[in-house]
N, C-alpha and C positions, 0 to 999 in steps of 0.2 A: 504494500500500500504506500503510495506517495502521499504523505500527509499534507504537503503543500497543496497539491491538487485537490485532495479531499476537503480541506478547509475551504478552498474556492468553490467546490461543488456544493458544500453546505450553504454557503452564502447565496449561490444561485437558486437553490431550492427555496430558501427563505424569501428571496426577492420575488420568485414566481408566485408565492403565496401572499405577497404584499406586505412583508415585514418592513419595518421602518428603521432608518439609521443603522444599517448593517455595517459592522466594522470587524476586521480581523486583527487580532493582536498577536504578533510574533513574539513569544516569550521564551523561545529556545535559550537555554543556558542561564536564564534568570530565575528559574524555579524548577522544582521537580514535579510540580503539579501537572504540567502539560507542555507541549511545544507551541500550541495555538489556543487562543480563546476566540470563538466566533460569537459576537454579541449583536443582538437586535432588539427591537421593541415591537410589541403587538398592540393593537388598538383596544382590545377587550379580553376578558378571560377566555371567552370562546375562541377568539382569534389566536391567542397565545397557545391554547391547547392544539388548535389546528396546525399551527407552525410546528409544534413539537411532534405531532403525529406524522406530518408530512416528512420531516427530516428522518424520523425513525423508519418509516415505511421505505423511503427511497434508498437509505443506506442499507437496510436489510436486503433489498433487492441486489445490492452490490456485495452482499456477504459480510457486512459490518454490523455487528450487534452493539447496542447501547449497553455499556457495562453497569451503569448506575444512573438512575433518574430521580431527581428530587423536585418537589414543588408542584407536581401535576395537579394535585387536589385543589389547591388554592389558586393556581395559575396566575400568580402575581410575579413570580420569578421561577422559571423552570430551568434547572441545570441538567444537562445531559452529558455524561462522561463517556467519551470514546477512546480513553487512554491518552493518546498524544494530543487529542483535540477535546476541548470542553466547550459546549454550546450553552450560552446564557440567553434565555428568551425572557425579556423583562416587560412588565407593564411600565408605561412611561414614568409614573410616580416613583416606583421602586428604582428604576434606572437612574433617575435624577438623584435620589436619596443616596444610593450606594456608590454611584459614580466610579465604577471600577476602571473605566478608561483613564481617569485621572491618576490612579495608582500605577498604571502601566503606560503613562503618556508617551514615553519614548518608543513604544512598541506598536502604536496604532497604525494600521494600514487600511485604506478603503478596500473593500473586497474586490474591486475591479483591478487592483494591483497584484492580485494573486492569480496565477494561471489555473484554469480549470481543466484543460486538456493536456 
């Protein structure tokens, strides 16, 4: 699995389902948590669950299973762990409050900067 391409593919999946403010954070060598964070916002709890479901379904089709998922019940901040990639799907209010992009500000890339193919 080329994780760079997979992170880009996740961003495209989210974009296709109308996620907002999609960003990819390249955190390789900065933490043992992952190599990439893919972050986006959804417009409602239903939309946030739909984004999560779509990522999970499309990656399963590629043979990639989500290792751990948190927050699906409340759908205010869903975290999906794919090992080297962690997907964060936020409600706008939670994203503003936690502002994890600020913590990793030197790692932010717009998802179009990451190759998909």
